[in-house]
C-alpha distance (Angstrom), angle and dihedral (degrees) to the residues before:
residue distance angle dihedral
M1 . . .
D2 3.80 . .
K3 3.77 101.9 .
L4 3.80 144.7 40.9
S5 3.78 124.3 -122.7
D6 3.79 119.8 -117.1
K7 3.83 89.7 -102.0
E8 3.80 91.4 49.4
T9 3.81 91.7 48.7
L10 3.77 89.4 54.8
R11 3.82 94.9 41.7
Y12 3.85 93.8 51.2
S13 3.81 96.7 34.6
R14 3.78 93.2 121.3
H15 3.79 90.4 54.3
L16 3.82 90.9 47.7
L17 3.83 89.7 57.8
L18 3.81 91.3 59.7
K19 3.81 120.4 89.0
E20 3.82 85.5 -151.7
V21 3.82 90.5 62.9
G22 3.81 114.6 9.2
L23 3.81 124.5 148.7
E24 3.80 94.6 -50.3
G25 3.79 92.3 50.9
Q26 3.78 93.4 46.3
L27 3.80 90.1 52.1
V28 3.82 87.9 52.9
L29 3.77 90.6 54.1
K30 3.81 91.0 47.5
A31 3.80 90.7 53.5
T32 3.81 94.1 47.7
T33 3.81 130.5 101.0
V34 3.80 116.9 -152.2
A35 3.82 126.1 -176.2
V36 3.81 121.2 -153.6
V37 3.81 114.0 -162.0
G38 3.78 107.6 -157.9
A39 3.81 122.5 25.7
G40 3.77 96.1 -153.2
G41 3.79 134.7 97.3
L42 3.82 95.7 -31.5
G43 3.79 96.0 31.4
S44 3.80 93.2 53.3
P45 3.83 98.6 66.4
A46 3.78 92.4 32.3
L47 3.80 92.1 54.9
L48 3.77 93.8 44.7
Y49 3.80 93.2 54.0
L50 3.80 95.5 41.0
A51 3.80 89.9 51.8
A52 3.79 92.0 45.4
A53 3.85 91.2 48.2
G54 3.81 91.8 56.0
I55 3.79 105.2 -107.9
G56 3.85 99.4 176.5
T57 3.80 98.1 -136.8
L58 3.80 126.8 20.6
I59 3.79 120.3 -168.0
L60 3.87 114.4 -159.5
I61 3.81 118.8 -162.1
D62 3.79 121.5 -176.1
D63 3.79 136.5 122.2
D64 3.79 100.4 -159.8
A65 3.80 131.8 102.9
V66 3.84 125.5 -133.2
E67 3.82 113.0 -92.4
L68 3.77 130.3 -174.5
S69 3.82 92.5 -112.2
N70 3.79 88.6 58.6
L71 3.79 93.8 65.9
Q72 3.82 93.5 73.8
R73 3.80 89.7 75.2
Q74 3.84 113.0 -1.9
V75 3.78 97.2 90.7
L76 3.83 95.4 -176.8
Y77 3.80 91.5 74.9
K78 3.77 136.5 70.9
V79 3.82 134.2 -167.3
N80 3.77 91.3 -93.1
H81 3.83 89.2 60.4
L82 3.80 94.1 62.5
G83 3.78 111.2 129.4
Q84 3.82 95.0 14.9
S85 3.77 120.9 115.5
K86 3.79 109.5 -95.0
V87 3.77 94.7 -124.2
T88 3.80 92.5 51.1
A89 3.81 91.9 50.2
A90 3.79 92.8 41.3
G91 3.81 91.5 49.8
K92 3.79 90.6 54.8
V93 3.81 94.0 48.6
L94 3.78 94.0 46.2
T95 3.80 92.8 47.5
S96 3.79 89.3 51.7
L97 3.82 88.4 52.5
N98 3.80 96.1 46.5
N99 3.82 121.1 7.3
Q100 3.80 91.4 174.6
I101 3.80 95.2 76.1
H102 3.81 132.4 70.6
I103 3.80 117.9 -112.5
V104 3.82 123.1 -167.1
T105 3.80 120.4 -172.8
H106 3.81 130.6 -161.0
N107 3.82 117.2 -170.9
K108 3.79 91.0 -156.7
K109 3.79 140.4 105.6
L110 3.78 110.6 -115.8
D111 3.82 117.5 -126.3
D112 3.78 138.5 152.2
N113 3.81 91.4 -80.2
N114 3.79 98.0 57.5
A115 3.83 103.6 24.1
A116 3.82 92.5 98.7
E117 3.80 91.3 51.5
L118 3.87 95.8 45.3
L119 3.83 97.8 39.5
N120 3.79 99.8 40.5
N121 3.83 114.6 143.7
I122 3.81 97.0 -1.1
D123 3.81 123.9 156.3
V124 3.85 98.3 -158.7
V125 3.79 131.2 8.4
L126 3.82 122.0 -153.5
D127 3.79 114.6 -156.2
C128 3.79 104.7 -150.9
S129 3.80 94.5 153.8
D130 3.76 127.1 128.6
N131 3.82 103.2 -140.1
F132 3.80 136.2 65.9
A133 3.80 95.8 -129.8
T134 3.79 92.0 62.0
R135 3.81 92.3 41.3
Y136 3.84 91.9 55.8
S137 3.81 92.1 45.5
V138 3.81 91.0 52.8
N139 3.80 90.6 45.0
R140 3.82 93.6 51.7
Y141 3.80 92.7 47.9
C142 3.81 92.9 49.1
I143 3.82 91.6 48.9
A144 3.77 93.0 49.8
N145 3.80 93.2 46.7
K146 3.84 98.6 37.8
T147 3.80 90.8 -121.4
S148 3.80 121.7 156.3
L149 3.81 112.3 -110.4
I150 3.79 127.4 -157.5
A151 3.83 113.3 -171.6
G152 3.77 125.6 -171.8
A153 3.80 132.1 -172.3
A154 3.77 135.3 -178.8
L155 3.74 130.4 178.4
A156 3.83 132.0 164.4
T157 3.85 100.9 -32.7
K158 3.79 102.6 -26.7
G159 3.80 131.9 81.2
Q160 3.80 140.1 -173.6
L161 3.79 134.8 -154.5
M162 3.80 120.8 -164.0
G163 3.81 130.1 -179.5
F164 3.81 125.2 -172.2
D165 3.82 123.1 -175.0
F166 3.77 103.6 -156.8
R167 3.79 91.1 -179.9
K168 3.83 81.7 84.9
N169 3.81 115.4 71.3
N170 3.83 92.8 -144.1
S171 3.82 94.2 54.5
P172 3.81 115.6 129.3
C173 3.84 116.4 -133.1
Y174 3.79 139.2 -145.6
G175 3.83 88.8 -88.9
C176 3.80 90.3 56.8
V177 3.81 88.8 60.8
F178 3.80 99.4 34.9
T179 3.77 115.3 32.4
K180 3.78 110.8 -145.2
S181 3.77 112.9 -111.0
D182 3.83 127.3 178.7
S183 3.77 90.6 -158.8
A184 3.80 97.4 54.6
P185 3.85 113.1 119.3
V186 3.76 118.0 -109.7
V187 3.79 106.4 -112.4
N188 3.80 121.0 170.5
C189 3.78 142.5 138.6
S190 3.79 91.7 -77.8
N191 3.82 92.7 63.8
A192 3.80 104.1 20.9
G193 3.79 102.4 33.9
V194 3.82 129.0 -138.2
I195 3.76 134.6 -135.2
S196 3.78 107.2 -114.2
P197 3.86 105.6 -129.7
L198 3.82 89.7 52.4
L199 3.79 89.9 72.8
G200 3.78 89.1 53.0
V201 3.83 91.2 52.4
I202 3.79 95.5 49.6
G203 3.83 96.2 38.8
S204 3.79 90.9 49.7
M205 3.82 89.7 49.2
Q206 3.79 88.4 52.7
A207 3.83 89.2 54.4
Q208 3.79 91.6 47.3
L209 3.80 92.8 48.8
T210 3.77 88.7 50.0
L211 3.79 90.8 56.9
N212 3.82 90.7 43.7
I213 3.81 90.8 56.1
L214 3.78 94.7 44.7
L215 3.79 93.4 47.9
G216 3.83 93.9 44.2
H217 3.80 97.7 -112.2
V218 3.82 96.3 128.2
E219 3.79 135.4 41.2
G220 3.76 129.9 -169.8
S221 3.77 130.4 7.4
V222 3.79 127.1 -28.8
F223 3.78 129.4 -154.9
I224 3.79 118.9 174.4
T225 3.79 130.8 166.8
F226 3.80 124.0 -159.7
D227 3.80 129.8 -163.5
A228 3.82 110.7 -153.0
L229 3.82 93.6 -160.1
S230 3.79 99.3 49.8
L231 3.84 94.2 26.3
K232 3.81 86.5 -134.9
Q233 3.80 120.2 150.8
Q234 3.76 126.2 -160.7
H235 3.80 128.7 -166.0
F236 3.80 121.8 -152.0
K237 3.78 132.4 -169.3
V238 3.79 112.9 -126.1
V239 3.82 123.3 -163.0
K240 3.75 131.0 -171.2
D241 3.79 116.0 -89.4
L242 3.82 106.6 -139.3
N243 3.80 88.8 -157.3
C244 3.81 93.9 51.5
K245 3.81 111.4 133.1
E246 3.79 90.8 -142.8
C247 3.82 104.4 45.6
G248 3.82 107.6 2.4
K249 3.76 123.0 115.0
């Protein structure tokens, strides 16, 4: 896969003008497989931009159906998608946006038992899920398979972006930042709410960080917080916790 078609050259012309992407970078994106776990508020903008950017193969994993309350923030979906599985509706929308990429859908909830099947031979995984069980399953799989992981979170008016490059043995993991606790209260958008554009900000940042990793513009771990009300962003250094139950020795 050493060239772009005439249609691809026109479609990605604004990328080709950039020294940070160019023809070589666009060919990298075309040859890449990215999995997005969770096609909701974070997955919607992430998937739209990854498809538009020309990621060659997108894997969508989600077991939910589209509900009316989703439409406040899950911008992939429209009223005519209500009742459809999210991956089915998302697949249609993404194909209508870019029919020159390959889209694979799995109407399943990812867990430890099926992670190896669903995430086989992936270059980057985006965790856009909304529960800790899935987050830790994705984290464990990526650690074991040295796969780059980009995790996003958004609740109420605050968001987080995390990137872990497990190709490096000293990389921290999701568990280093958030210690697993069986007694932690379940807090999510359903019971705490979330301001809608915040999902667009964090999901788009996940897509951008994906391209940065694939094109070699970032090294090491990333941890960024974003406050939707003040528009302030903070960057933190994250180091590996040798006592981490997920990745420690």
